[in-house]
PyMOL Python script that loads the backbone (N, CA, C, O; Angstrom):
from pymol import cmd

cmd.read_pdbstr("""\
ATOM      1  N   MET A   1      19.801 -37.848  88.183  1.00  0.00           N
ATOM      2  CA  MET A   1      19.646 -36.531  88.780  1.00  0.00           C
ATOM      3  C   MET A   1      20.878 -35.707  88.445  1.00  0.00           C
ATOM      4  O   MET A   1      21.984 -36.245  88.376  1.00  0.00           O
ATOM      5  N   ASN A   2      20.704 -34.437  88.242  1.00  0.00           N
ATOM      6  CA  ASN A   2      21.838 -33.608  87.865  1.00  0.00           C
ATOM      7  C   ASN A   2      22.685 -33.229  89.074  1.00  0.00           C
ATOM      8  O   ASN A   2      22.335 -33.547  90.210  1.00  0.00           O
ATOM      9  N   ASP A   3      23.790 -32.556  88.826  1.00  0.00           N
ATOM     10  CA  ASP A   3      24.735 -32.210  89.889  1.00  0.00           C
ATOM     11  C   ASP A   3      24.333 -30.983  90.684  1.00  0.00           C
ATOM     12  O   ASP A   3      25.090 -30.557  91.557  1.00  0.00           O
ATOM     13  N   SER A   4      23.174 -30.396  90.421  1.00  0.00           N
ATOM     14  CA  SER A   4      22.770 -29.179  91.122  1.00  0.00           C
ATOM     15  C   SER A   4      22.000 -29.458  92.410  1.00  0.00           C
ATOM     16  O   SER A   4      21.484 -28.528  93.031  1.00  0.00           O
ATOM     17  N   ARG A   5      21.915 -30.705  92.814  1.00  0.00           N
ATOM     18  CA  ARG A   5      21.196 -31.017  94.049  1.00  0.00           C
ATOM     19  C   ARG A   5      21.974 -30.531  95.264  1.00  0.00           C
ATOM     20  O   ARG A   5      23.195 -30.382  95.215  1.00  0.00           O
ATOM     21  N   LEU A   6      21.260 -30.289  96.345  1.00  0.00           N
ATOM     22  CA  LEU A   6      21.872 -29.758  97.559  1.00  0.00           C
ATOM     23  C   LEU A   6      22.133 -30.834  98.605  1.00  0.00           C
ATOM     24  O   LEU A   6      22.648 -30.535  99.682  1.00  0.00           O
ATOM     25  N   LEU A   7      21.789 -32.066  98.307  1.00  0.00           N
ATOM     26  CA  LEU A   7      21.997 -33.150  99.260  1.00  0.00           C
ATOM     27  C   LEU A   7      23.472 -33.557  99.302  1.00  0.00           C
ATOM     28  O   LEU A   7      24.184 -33.425  98.307  1.00  0.00           O
ATOM     29  N   PRO A   8      23.925 -34.049 100.453  1.00  0.00           N
ATOM     30  CA  PRO A   8      25.302 -34.538 100.542  1.00  0.00           C
ATOM     31  C   PRO A   8      25.515 -35.767  99.656  1.00  0.00           C
ATOM     32  O   PRO A   8      24.555 -36.425  99.256  1.00  0.00           O
ATOM     33  N   VAL A   9      26.747 -36.063  99.361  1.00  0.00           N
ATOM     34  CA  VAL A   9      27.092 -37.178  98.483  1.00  0.00           C
ATOM     35  C   VAL A   9      26.586 -38.513  99.026  1.00  0.00           C
ATOM     36  O   VAL A   9      26.165 -39.364  98.242  1.00  0.00           O
ATOM     37  N   GLY A  10      26.614 -38.721 100.324  1.00  0.00           N
ATOM     38  CA  GLY A  10      26.214 -39.997 100.905  1.00  0.00           C
ATOM     39  C   GLY A  10      24.733 -40.136 101.199  1.00  0.00           C
ATOM     40  O   GLY A  10      24.349 -40.985 102.003  1.00  0.00           O
ATOM     41  N   SER A  11      23.897 -39.334 100.577  1.00  0.00           N
ATOM     42  CA  SER A  11      22.452 -39.394 100.840  1.00  0.00           C
ATOM     43  C   SER A  11      21.871 -40.732 100.405  1.00  0.00           C
ATOM     44  O   SER A  11      22.304 -41.325  99.417  1.00  0.00           O
ATOM     45  N   SER A  12      20.887 -41.192 101.159  1.00  0.00           N
ATOM     46  CA  SER A  12      20.241 -42.468 100.833  1.00  0.00           C
ATOM     47  C   SER A  12      19.328 -42.292  99.619  1.00  0.00           C
ATOM     48  O   SER A  12      18.927 -41.172  99.304  1.00  0.00           O
ATOM     49  N   PRO A  13      18.998 -43.385  98.942  1.00  0.00           N
ATOM     50  CA  PRO A  13      18.060 -43.300  97.820  1.00  0.00           C
ATOM     51  C   PRO A  13      16.713 -42.698  98.227  1.00  0.00           C
ATOM     52  O   PRO A  13      16.084 -41.998  97.433  1.00  0.00           O
ATOM     53  N   LEU A  14      16.271 -42.963  99.451  1.00  0.00           N
ATOM     54  CA  LEU A  14      15.013 -42.389  99.929  1.00  0.00           C
ATOM     55  C   LEU A  14      15.110 -40.868 100.037  1.00  0.00           C
ATOM     56  O   LEU A  14      14.178 -40.159  99.657  1.00  0.00           O
ATOM     57  N   GLU A  15      16.220 -40.370 100.546  1.00  0.00           N
ATOM     58  CA  GLU A  15      16.407 -38.919 100.659  1.00  0.00           C
ATOM     59  C   GLU A  15      16.461 -38.266  99.285  1.00  0.00           C
ATOM     60  O   GLU A  15      15.901 -37.188  99.086  1.00  0.00           O
ATOM     61  N   VAL A  16      17.125 -38.908  98.347  1.00  0.00           N
ATOM     62  CA  VAL A  16      17.209 -38.377  96.981  1.00  0.00           C
ATOM     63  C   VAL A  16      15.824 -38.365  96.340  1.00  0.00           C
ATOM     64  O   VAL A  16      15.454 -37.394  95.680  1.00  0.00           O
ATOM     65  N   ALA A  17      15.057 -39.439  96.529  1.00  0.00           N
ATOM     66  CA  ALA A  17      13.705 -39.508  95.966  1.00  0.00           C
ATOM     67  C   ALA A  17      12.794 -38.462  96.591  1.00  0.00           C
ATOM     68  O   ALA A  17      11.983 -37.852  95.894  1.00  0.00           O
ATOM     69  N   ALA A  18      12.920 -38.247  97.898  1.00  0.00           N
ATOM     70  CA  ALA A  18      12.100 -37.235  98.570  1.00  0.00           C
ATOM     71  C   ALA A  18      12.440 -35.841  98.062  1.00  0.00           C
ATOM     72  O   ALA A  18      11.542 -35.028  97.840  1.00  0.00           O
ATOM     73  N   ALA A  19      13.707 -35.561  97.879  1.00  0.00           N
ATOM     74  CA  ALA A  19      14.119 -34.255  97.363  1.00  0.00           C
ATOM     75  C   ALA A  19      13.602 -34.045  95.945  1.00  0.00           C
ATOM     76  O   ALA A  19      13.165 -32.951  95.588  1.00  0.00           O
ATOM     77  N   ARG A  20      13.655 -35.100  95.145  1.00  0.00           N
ATOM     78  CA  ARG A  20      13.161 -35.007  93.768  1.00  0.00           C
ATOM     79  C   ARG A  20      11.651 -34.771  93.750  1.00  0.00           C
ATOM     80  O   ARG A  20      11.154 -33.969  92.959  1.00  0.00           O
ATOM     81  N   ALA A  21      10.924 -35.468  94.621  1.00  0.00           N
ATOM     82  CA  ALA A  21       9.469 -35.304  94.694  1.00  0.00           C
ATOM     83  C   ALA A  21       9.098 -33.898  95.147  1.00  0.00           C
ATOM     84  O   ALA A  21       8.166 -33.298  94.611  1.00  0.00           O
ATOM     85  N   CYS A  22       9.816 -33.374  96.123  1.00  0.00           N
ATOM     86  CA  CYS A  22       9.541 -32.012  96.602  1.00  0.00           C
ATOM     87  C   CYS A  22       9.824 -30.985  95.511  1.00  0.00           C
ATOM     88  O   CYS A  22       9.102 -29.996  95.386  1.00  0.00           O
ATOM     89  N   ALA A  23      10.858 -31.213  94.734  1.00  0.00           N
ATOM     90  CA  ALA A  23      11.180 -30.297  93.643  1.00  0.00           C
ATOM     91  C   ALA A  23      10.088 -30.324  92.577  1.00  0.00           C
ATOM     92  O   ALA A  23       9.762 -29.287  91.999  1.00  0.00           O
ATOM     93  N   GLU A  24       9.526 -31.490  92.316  1.00  0.00           N
ATOM     94  CA  GLU A  24       8.459 -31.604  91.321  1.00  0.00           C
ATOM     95  C   GLU A  24       7.171 -30.940  91.800  1.00  0.00           C
ATOM     96  O   GLU A  24       6.523 -30.229  91.032  1.00  0.00           O
ATOM     97  N   ILE A  25       6.794 -31.162  93.049  1.00  0.00           N
ATOM     98  CA  ILE A  25       5.540 -30.599  93.562  1.00  0.00           C
ATOM     99  C   ILE A  25       5.618 -29.079  93.647  1.00  0.00           C
ATOM    100  O   ILE A  25       4.596 -28.396  93.590  1.00  0.00           O
ATOM    101  N   GLU A  26       6.825 -28.557  93.781  1.00  0.00           N
ATOM    102  CA  GLU A  26       7.002 -27.104  93.852  1.00  0.00           C
ATOM    103  C   GLU A  26       6.574 -26.431  92.552  1.00  0.00           C
ATOM    104  O   GLU A  26       6.187 -25.263  92.554  1.00  0.00           O
ATOM    105  N   ARG A  27       6.643 -27.160  91.450  1.00  0.00           N
ATOM    106  CA  ARG A  27       6.276 -26.596  90.145  1.00  0.00           C
ATOM    107  C   ARG A  27       4.775 -26.593  89.891  1.00  0.00           C
ATOM    108  O   ARG A  27       4.327 -26.034  88.890  1.00  0.00           O
ATOM    109  N   THR A  28       3.996 -27.196  90.761  1.00  0.00           N
ATOM    110  CA  THR A  28       2.551 -27.282  90.574  1.00  0.00           C
ATOM    111  C   THR A  28       1.919 -25.898  90.736  1.00  0.00           C
ATOM    112  O   THR A  28       2.066 -25.276  91.788  1.00  0.00           O
ATOM    113  N   PRO A  29       1.221 -25.409  89.711  1.00  0.00           N
ATOM    114  CA  PRO A  29       0.670 -24.050  89.755  1.00  0.00           C
ATOM    115  C   PRO A  29      -0.671 -23.945  90.485  1.00  0.00           C
ATOM    116  O   PRO A  29      -1.567 -23.235  90.029  1.00  0.00           O
ATOM    117  N   VAL A  30      -0.815 -24.638  91.604  1.00  0.00           N
ATOM    118  CA  VAL A  30      -2.053 -24.592  92.370  1.00  0.00           C
ATOM    119  C   VAL A  30      -1.746 -24.025  93.740  1.00  0.00           C
ATOM    120  O   VAL A  30      -0.794 -24.438  94.404  1.00  0.00           O
ATOM    121  N   ASN A  31      -2.562 -23.079  94.151  1.00  0.00           N
ATOM    122  CA  ASN A  31      -2.398 -22.483  95.465  1.00  0.00           C
ATOM    123  C   ASN A  31      -2.755 -23.513  96.532  1.00  0.00           C
ATOM    124  O   ASN A  31      -3.755 -24.217  96.392  1.00  0.00           O
ATOM    125  N   ILE A  32      -1.966 -23.613  97.583  1.00  0.00           N
ATOM    126  CA  ILE A  32      -2.222 -24.579  98.659  1.00  0.00           C
ATOM    127  C   ILE A  32      -3.610 -24.374  99.257  1.00  0.00           C
ATOM    128  O   ILE A  32      -4.288 -25.343  99.597  1.00  0.00           O
ATOM    129  N   ARG A  33      -4.030 -23.140  99.384  1.00  0.00           N
ATOM    130  CA  ARG A  33      -5.349 -22.844  99.938  1.00  0.00           C
ATOM    131  C   ARG A  33      -6.460 -23.458  99.083  1.00  0.00           C
ATOM    132  O   ARG A  33      -7.495 -23.867  99.608  1.00  0.00           O
ATOM    133  N   THR A  34      -6.247 -23.520  97.782  1.00  0.00           N
ATOM    134  CA  THR A  34      -7.224 -24.129  96.886  1.00  0.00           C
ATOM    135  C   THR A  34      -7.320 -25.637  97.119  1.00  0.00           C
ATOM    136  O   THR A  34      -8.406 -26.210  97.030  1.00  0.00           O
ATOM    137  N   LEU A  35      -6.209 -26.270  97.413  1.00  0.00           N
ATOM    138  CA  LEU A  35      -6.195 -27.716  97.628  1.00  0.00           C
ATOM    139  C   LEU A  35      -6.922 -28.113  98.898  1.00  0.00           C
ATOM    140  O   LEU A  35      -7.567 -29.160  98.930  1.00  0.00           O
ATOM    141  N   TRP A  36      -6.835 -27.311  99.937  1.00  0.00           N
ATOM    142  CA  TRP A  36      -7.455 -27.650 101.210  1.00  0.00           C
ATOM    143  C   TRP A  36      -8.753 -26.910 101.307  1.00  0.00           C
ATOM    144  O   TRP A  36      -9.464 -27.039 102.304  1.00  0.00           O
TER     145      TRP A  36
END
""", "prot")
cmd.dss("prot")
cmd.show_as("cartoon", "prot")
cmd.util.cbc("prot")
cmd.orient("prot")
């Protein structure tokens, strides 16, 4: 992961993975209303 993350240095691997997953899903070009 690059140095541009906003998590603190002592973040757990789970927190880092969750942040990475949220960043990836944000790029999905589908409207939330369409999904539900």
